[in-house]
C-alpha positions in Angstrom: -22.4 -0.2 15.2 -21.3 -2.9 18.2 -17.4 -2.8 19.2 -15.7 -6.1 17.8 -14.0 -8.1 21.1 -10.3 -6.3 20.4 -11.8 -2.8 20.1 -13.5 -4.0 24.0 -10.1 -5.5 24.8 -7.8 -2.3 23.4 -8.9 -0.6 26.9 -7.7 -3.3 29.2 -4.6 -4.3 27.6 -3.8 -0.8 27.0 -0.9 -0.7 29.3 0.7 -4.2 26.9 0.0 -2.4 24.1 1.8 0.6 24.9 5.0 -1.1 26.0 4.8 -3.4 23.1 4.5 -0.8 20.6 7.7 1.4 22.0 9.8 -1.6 22.6 9.0 -2.4 18.3 9.6 1.3 17.7 12.8 1.0 20.0 14.5 -2.5 17.9 12.9 -1.7 14.7 15.4 -1.8 11.7 14.6 1.1 10.1 15.0 0.6 6.2 15.9 3.1 3.8 13.6 3.9 0.7 15.7 2.3 -2.0 17.9 4.3 -4.3 17.2 4.7 -8.0 14.9 6.9 -10.3 11.3 7.3 -9.5 9.8 8.5 -12.8 11.1 7.6 -16.3 10.1 6.3 -19.6 10.5 2.1 -20.7 9.2 -0.5 -23.1 7.9 -0.1 -27.4 4.1 0.4 -27.8 1.4 2.7 -27.2 1.7 5.3 -24.7 0.8 4.4 -21.0 1.1 6.8 -18.1 1.5 5.4 -15.2 1.5 6.4 -11.2 2.7 4.5 -8.0 1.3 6.3 -4.7 1.3 5.3 -1.0 3.4 4.3 2.0 6.5 2.8 2.6 5.6 -0.4 0.4 5.2 1.7 -2.4 8.3 3.3 -2.5 10.1 -0.2 -2.2 11.2 -0.3 1.6 12.7 -3.9 2.2 14.5 -3.5 -1.3 17.9 -2.3 -2.2 17.2 -0.6 -5.3 13.8 0.6 -7.2 14.3 -1.6 -9.6 13.8 -4.6 -6.9 11.0 -2.7 -5.5 7.5 -2.3 -6.9 7.8 0.2 -9.2 10.4 -1.6 -11.1 9.3 -5.0 -11.4 5.6 -3.2 -12.6 7.1 -1.1 -15.1 9.6 -3.8 -16.4 6.2 -6.0 -16.8 4.1 -3.3 -18.3 6.5 -2.2 -20.5 6.5 -5.5 -22.4 3.3 -4.3 -23.9 3.5 -0.4 -24.0 6.0 2.3 -23.7 5.4 3.4 -20.1 6.0 7.0 -18.6 5.9 6.2 -14.9 6.5 7.8 -11.8 6.6 7.4 -8.1 4.8 9.4 -5.7 4.9 7.7 -1.9 6.5 8.1 1.4 7.3 6.2 4.5 5.1 6.7 7.2 2.4 8.4 4.7 -1.3 7.8 5.3 -4.0 7.9 3.2 -4.6 11.7 4.0 -1.0 12.3 3.6 -1.1 10.7 0.0 -4.5 13.2 -1.0 -2.5 16.3 -0.1 0.3 15.1 -2.0 -1.5 14.4 -4.8 -2.9 17.7 -4.8 -0.2 19.3 -5.5 0.6 17.1 -8.9 -0.1 18.2 -11.8 -0.7 16.3 -15.1 -2.9 13.2 -16.1 -2.4 9.1 -15.7 -4.1 6.5 -17.7 -3.4 3.8 -14.6 -2.6 3.8 -11.2 -1.7 1.5 -8.1 -2.0 2.8 -4.7 -0.7 1.3 -1.4 -2.0 2.6 2.2 -3.1 1.3 5.1 -0.5 0.4 7.9 -0.3 4.2 8.7 -4.0 4.7 9.0 -4.1 1.4 11.5 -1.3 2.5 13.5 -2.2 6.3 14.0 -5.6 5.4 14.8 -7.9 6.4 12.2 -11.4 4.6 12.1 -13.4 2.8 9.7 -15.7 5.4 8.8 -12.8 8.0 8.3 -10.7 5.8 6.2 -13.3 4.7 3.8 -14.2 8.7 3.6 -10.3 9.4 2.6 -10.3 6.3 0.0 -12.9 7.4 -1.5 -11.4 11.2 -1.8 -8.4 9.4 -2.7 -10.3 7.4 -6.2 -12.1 10.8 -6.6 -8.8 12.7 -7.2 -7.5 9.9 -8.7 -10.0 9.3 -11.2 -11.3 12.5 -11.7 -8.1 15.2 -11.7 -5.9 12.9 -12.6 -7.8 11.4 -15.1 -7.1 7.9 -13.9 -8.7 5.4 -16.2 -7.6 2.1 -14.9 -6.9 1.4 -11.1 -5.5 -1.3 -8.9 -6.0 -0.6 -5.2 -3.9 -3.3 -2.9 -5.1 -4.4 0.2 -4.4 -3.4 3.6 -1.6 -5.6 4.9 -2.4 -8.8 7.1 -1.1 -6.9 10.3 -1.2 -10.2 12.3 1.1 -11.8 10.5 4.1 -9.1 10.6 6.9 -11.0 12.3 8.1 -7.7 13.9 4.8 -7.6 15.8 4.5 -9.5 19.4 1.2 -10.4 20.5 -1.2 -9.5 21.5 -0.3 -6.4 19.5 -0.3 -8.1 16.2 -3.9 -9.4 17.3 -5.5 -5.7 17.8 -3.7 -4.3 14.7 -4.4 -7.1 12.4 -8.1 -7.1 13.5 -8.0 -3.3 12.8 -6.5 -3.8 9.1 -9.1 -6.4 8.4 -11.8 -3.8 9.2 -10.3 -1.2 7.3 -8.9 -3.4 4.2 -13.3 -4.5 4.0 -14.0 -0.6 3.9 -11.5 -0.2 1.3 -12.7 -3.4 -0.9 -16.3 -1.4 -0.5 -14.5 1.5 -2.0 -12.9 0.2 -4.9 -16.1 -1.3 -5.7 -18.0 1.9 -5.9 -16.1 3.3 -8.6 -15.8 1.5 -12.5 -12.4 2.2 -12.8 -11.1 0.5 -9.7 -10.3 -3.0 -9.2 -9.3 -4.4 -5.3 -6.1 -6.0 -5.5 -5.7 -8.8 -2.7 -2.4 -10.1 -1.5 -2.4 -13.3 0.0 0.8 -14.5 0.3 2.0 -17.9 1.7 3.6 -18.0 5.5 7.3 -17.7 3.8 10.2 -16.2 5.6 11.8 -14.9 2.2 8.4 -12.9 1.9 9.4 -10.6 4.5 12.3 -8.1 4.5 14.8 -8.0 7.4 12.7 -5.5 9.5 10.4 -7.9 9.7 7.4 -5.2 8.8 8.3 -4.9 4.8 7.8 -6.9 1.9 11.0 -8.2 0.6 12.0 -8.1 -3.4 10.5 -11.2 -3.9 7.1 -10.2 -2.6 7.6 -7.0 -4.7 8.1 -8.9 -7.7 4.9 -11.0 -7.1 3.2 -7.9 -6.2 4.0 -6.4 -9.7 2.8 -9.4 -11.3 -0.6 -9.4 -9.9 -1.2 -5.7 -10.4 0.1 -6.0 -13.9 -2.5 -8.4 -15.0 -4.9 -6.7 -13.2 -4.4 -3.7 -14.9 -4.2 -5.2 -18.4 -7.5 -6.6 -17.6 -9.2 -3.7 -16.4 
């Protein structure tokens, strides 16, 4: 496969990219994962076992509490239709491989699940092929041993739009994120239980957390609404 322009330009841009990466890490506002329960039971109706898994966005970084994060908003929406028994298995910095390793130690069965991964795969230099292979392993584990019947696979974020990232770093990471997201679409399409969840948001400062990198509570609410709609339709 021929190299894309951003891949060809990485070598001459490497000194600038390295300097910008160090600057971003040095100046980053390290927001904590929100406080609040990571499992519970809520609602009335048929039993629904829900798993939310992934990286810092799945964990809710950018929100003050889990009630304001993806888990809180999603459980609230599903609880109007089901008795939701939910569990959050997500950690800041986790890649797809980290999540696979984490879920292999998880017992129990789930009816629905939401995944949110990709940013850390991009920043760790995971290749397209390796990302696709690992996402395939992840979905096989979710729909196999963990029994998930309805799965919302959240898109890899558009990293070129992260306010915290300067140019050309944002351009390079954005292109790689787009590549991995194309792979993610193909993986999701190969599983009958899975649906790809696009996140096409407006350029609105209110949708970004104070660190310029993570979602805000407003974005978590939009994300949860889309995930709940997708899961109910599946």
